[in-house]
Backbone as CSV, one residue per row, in Angstrom:
resi,resn,N_x,N_y,N_z,CA_x,CA_y,CA_z,C_x,C_y,C_z
1,UNK,14.629,124.544,166.356,14.582,124.595,164.914,15.274,123.353,164.563
2,UNK,16.498,123.243,164.810,17.499,122.009,164.332,18.519,121.864,165.234
3,UNK,18.716,120.465,165.580,19.718,120.183,166.756,20.394,119.146,165.681
4,UNK,21.426,118.827,165.329,22.084,117.358,164.421,23.418,118.120,163.587
5,UNK,23.908,116.744,163.162,25.569,117.308,162.302,25.019,118.089,161.477
6,UNK,26.449,119.452,161.651,26.342,120.233,160.907,26.525,119.796,159.128
7,UNK,26.712,118.517,159.245,27.628,118.366,157.575,24.960,117.671,156.966
8,UNK,24.645,117.790,158.192,23.282,117.499,157.459,22.059,118.479,157.307
9,UNK,22.692,119.187,157.950,21.292,120.275,158.196,21.119,120.687,157.177
10,UNK,21.438,121.589,155.852,21.430,121.820,154.480,19.751,120.671,153.784
11,UNK,20.475,119.568,153.995,19.833,118.115,152.881,18.321,117.834,154.158
12,UNK,18.719,118.049,155.459,17.073,118.190,155.928,16.670,119.248,155.646
13,UNK,17.460,120.309,155.583,15.583,121.934,155.413,15.180,121.407,153.987
14,UNK,16.235,120.963,153.481,15.809,120.321,152.156,14.848,119.682,152.338
15,UNK,14.682,118.284,152.853,13.862,117.479,152.925,12.430,117.770,153.670
16,UNK,12.242,119.497,154.272,10.992,119.811,154.785,10.377,120.628,153.047
17,UNK,11.310,121.177,152.321,11.024,121.900,151.277,11.619,122.893,151.010
18,UNK,12.520,123.478,151.528,13.133,124.832,151.106,14.366,124.857,150.227
19,UNK,14.490,125.064,149.447,15.971,124.866,148.679,16.741,126.248,148.969
20,UNK,17.888,126.293,149.477,19.135,126.974,149.794,19.607,127.185,147.541
21,UNK,19.403,128.681,147.853,20.338,128.952,146.169,21.706,128.112,146.114
22,UNK,22.323,128.305,144.491,23.552,127.960,143.788,24.120,128.918,144.897
23,UNK,23.938,130.633,144.273,24.980,132.065,145.019,25.051,131.712,146.750
24,UNK,23.823,130.980,147.111,23.093,132.078,148.864,24.355,131.583,150.316
25,UNK,24.862,131.868,150.694,25.605,131.564,152.146,24.768,130.364,153.285
26,UNK,25.045,129.795,152.721,24.312,128.403,153.644,23.731,128.831,155.254
27,UNK,24.445,129.208,155.575,24.438,129.996,157.750,23.366,131.370,157.249
28,UNK,23.582,131.888,156.427,22.628,132.936,156.052,20.654,132.277,155.531
29,UNK,21.129,131.398,155.006,19.872,130.838,154.419,19.692,130.147,155.917
30,UNK,20.069,129.409,156.093,19.668,128.944,157.598,18.606,129.651,158.875
31,UNK,19.276,130.999,158.474,18.964,132.332,158.990,17.888,132.388,158.989
32,UNK,17.511,132.866,157.634,16.216,133.390,156.578,15.717,132.228,157.294
33,UNK,15.837,131.438,156.842,14.140,130.686,157.580,13.880,130.473,158.621
34,UNK,14.150,131.338,159.825,13.064,131.563,160.785,12.467,133.267,160.673
35,UNK,12.419,133.812,159.478,12.364,134.795,159.072,11.470,135.449,158.329
36,UNK,10.658,136.414,158.328,9.912,136.749,157.462,10.047,136.400,156.273
37,UNK,11.433,135.624,155.482,11.694,135.626,154.120,12.062,134.199,154.091
38,UNK,11.611,133.557,154.287,11.436,132.239,154.214,11.049,131.502,152.548
39,UNK,9.170,132.605,152.710,8.924,131.669,151.779,9.693,131.897,150.513
40,UNK,10.456,132.797,150.418,11.283,132.781,149.380,12.259,131.690,148.452
41,UNK,12.688,131.001,150.044,13.398,129.415,149.458,12.373,128.940,149.466
42,UNK,11.354,128.755,149.393,10.139,127.565,149.193,10.543,126.477,148.173
43,UNK,10.175,125.212,148.006,10.237,124.747,146.308,8.906,124.490,146.192
44,UNK,8.335,124.755,145.046,7.009,124.515,144.577,6.316,123.587,144.391
45,UNK,7.485,122.452,144.362,6.387,121.204,144.630,6.469,120.432,145.173
46,UNK,6.368,121.140,146.812,5.862,120.255,147.721,4.254,121.050,148.318
47,UNK,3.972,120.412,148.700,2.144,121.363,148.971,3.099,121.898,149.587
48,UNK,2.421,123.608,150.135,2.424,124.418,150.980,1.382,124.042,152.080
49,UNK,1.113,123.743,152.522,0.377,123.049,153.463,1.443,121.928,153.948
50,UNK,2.093,121.280,154.211,3.244,120.305,154.520,4.573,121.263,154.652
51,UNK,5.111,122.421,154.961,6.167,123.339,154.975,6.335,123.757,155.828
52,UNK,6.855,123.406,156.913,7.388,124.699,158.753,7.019,125.637,158.202
53,UNK,6.017,126.579,159.181,6.299,128.282,158.979,6.296,129.230,160.534
54,UNK,5.904,127.911,161.831,6.035,128.281,162.738,7.303,127.570,163.672
55,UNK,7.557,128.053,165.129,8.397,127.519,165.647,7.685,126.310,165.667
56,UNK,6.859,126.277,166.351,6.045,124.713,166.937,5.915,123.883,165.331
57,UNK,5.745,124.466,164.916,5.750,123.086,163.245,7.077,122.471,162.985
58,UNK,8.128,123.367,163.194,9.745,123.715,163.059,9.587,122.095,164.444
59,UNK,9.365,122.447,165.253,9.658,121.774,166.753,9.022,119.688,166.519
60,UNK,8.105,120.047,166.294,6.795,119.040,166.000,7.557,117.985,164.567
61,UNK,8.501,118.773,163.527,8.612,118.278,162.270,10.059,117.421,163.001
62,UNK,10.058,118.044,163.751,12.081,117.819,164.199,11.824,116.809,165.188
63,UNK,11.327,116.710,165.896,11.581,115.477,166.893,10.575,114.370,166.585
64,UNK,10.583,114.528,165.310,9.639,113.394,164.254,10.824,112.739,163.339
65,UNK,11.854,113.864,162.801,13.057,112.780,162.299,13.295,112.021,162.821
66,UNK,14.390,111.373,161.831,15.972,110.727,162.109,16.763,110.891,162.615
67,UNK,16.665,112.886,163.014,17.867,112.850,163.261,17.859,113.061,164.741
68,UNK,16.653,113.270,165.057,15.963,113.530,166.660,16.346,112.520,167.596
69,UNK,15.497,111.230,166.304,15.694,109.599,167.158,16.868,109.644,167.037
70,UNK,18.059,109.735,166.293,19.292,109.752,166.992,20.375,109.872,168.124
71,UNK,19.674,111.434,168.241,20.348,112.051,168.784,19.768,111.744,170.396
72,UNK,18.254,111.513,170.310,17.890,110.876,171.885,18.185,109.721,172.104
73,UNK,18.904,108.669,170.953,19.429,107.514,171.196,20.362,107.319,172.079
74,UNK,20.935,107.857,171.467,22.514,108.347,172.200,22.103,108.900,173.830
75,UNK,21.954,110.068,173.358,21.314,110.254,175.418,20.932,109.390,175.963
76,UNK,20.895,108.806,175.767,19.683,107.861,177.061,20.869,106.260,176.880
77,UNK,21.577,106.536,175.817,21.840,105.016,175.549,23.142,104.638,176.715
78,UNK,24.137,103.567,176.781,24.937,103.885,177.745,26.224,104.735,177.224
79,UNK,27.007,105.069,178.578,27.845,105.284,178.491,28.767,105.522,177.518
80,UNK,30.297,105.327,176.656,31.336,104.616,176.415,31.887,104.418,177.787
81,UNK,32.749,103.424,178.008,33.547,103.062,178.875,34.574,104.260,179.475
82,UNK,34.933,104.435,178.192,36.413,104.939,177.331,36.290,106.712,177.811
83,UNK,34.946,107.097,178.130,34.005,108.329,178.578,34.292,108.799,179.915
84,UNK,34.401,107.621,180.914,34.024,107.476,182.443,35.650,107.919,183.065
């Protein structure tokens, strides 16, 4: 569903049409997105058809994200000499 910086996780899922309520723990919110509780976090202003609902749809959306592209660039880019 997501593999990236922790600080960007909440914003990423908000961009997909989910909202973490103010008093909801972010970790619990993220875990709920993979369950039947997901619909309670959906934002009404986003078309329902564009909100991911299955693992394959989440994966497809993630592979088109900037976070994924940045990760792949880092993975396939040159290794800094100070790490060798």
